[in-house]
N, C-alpha and C positions, 0 to 999 in steps of 0.2 A: 669383382673375383666369380670365378669358374672354377668349381672346384672339379676334376675331372678322373678321380676315382683311379687313378695310374702316378707312377714314379717313371723319370725320363731319365736313361743313364745307357751311354757308350751308344747313343742316337739309337736305341732301342725304347719302343712304350713296354712296359709292361704293368699290366691292371692289378691293381689291388684287391686282390678274390674277395678280401673280409670288408673292404666297405662298397657293395656292389651300389649305383646307382641308377634307374631306370629311367630316372627323368631326363638324363644326360644330355639326350639331343632335343628336347625340348627346352628343356633350360638354357643351353648355350645358342638357340633359335634364337629365345627370347631374349637373352644381353645383345645380343650380336642388332635386330633388331632395335630394341634401345641405343645401343651405339649412331645405330645409322635416322634414327628419327633423332637422336640428340643434335648432330652433325648437322642435319636438313633443317633443325626450328632454332637449336640455340649453338651456333658453332663455338668450336674450342670453350664449351662449357666441360667435357669431360677430358676423361684422358682415357687411354689404351684399356682395352679386355686383358684383365690378366686371366691366365691360368696356371692353376695350384693343382699338387698330387691331390688334397683332400677333399671331400665332401661336401664339411660346414652346411650339416644340416639341408641341404639341398637337395636330398634323396627322397623327401618326405611329403613331397609335391612340385606339380610339374610348374611351370613357369615361374622357378622360385630365383630368388638371386639373393649373392650377398652385395650391398652397396657401401665401399668405403665412401665417406664425404669430408670430402677438405683434407688437408693435411698440416705439415708446423708450419707451415704459410700462409694460414687462412687464421681469422680470427672465429670467435665462436657465434657473430652477428653474421657471418659472411655464411656459414654454413649452415642456420638457422633459416637464412634468406634464400639458399640455394631445393631448400626443400619444397619451394612452390612449383621453382621450373621441376624438380623430379618428379613433382606428383601431376601436372601437366604430361610430361614423358608416360607416367607409367601412363595415364587415362588414353593419351592418342595409342600406344602401342595395342593396349588389352582392349580400348573398347571402341575403335577404327579398324 
């Protein structure tokens, strides 16, 4: 999930001035790079990247992500097991 600090209405993008995010471009690039790496290394592991109006504390630091793990159809064990794959993806994107 990426917070873009903007509302979309009537085909227009309106920046939310009270929610500045100077790290927006870096965070978007990071999440898309994570998605690309996931598709290459672990096909079908991730879902699409969602863009939401608010910033979810990602304004505090570059390369910030809000990662939602699992869904109502996953078990707790499946969510825990996916952390190893997420760790590998973060290491791949950040350190390589």
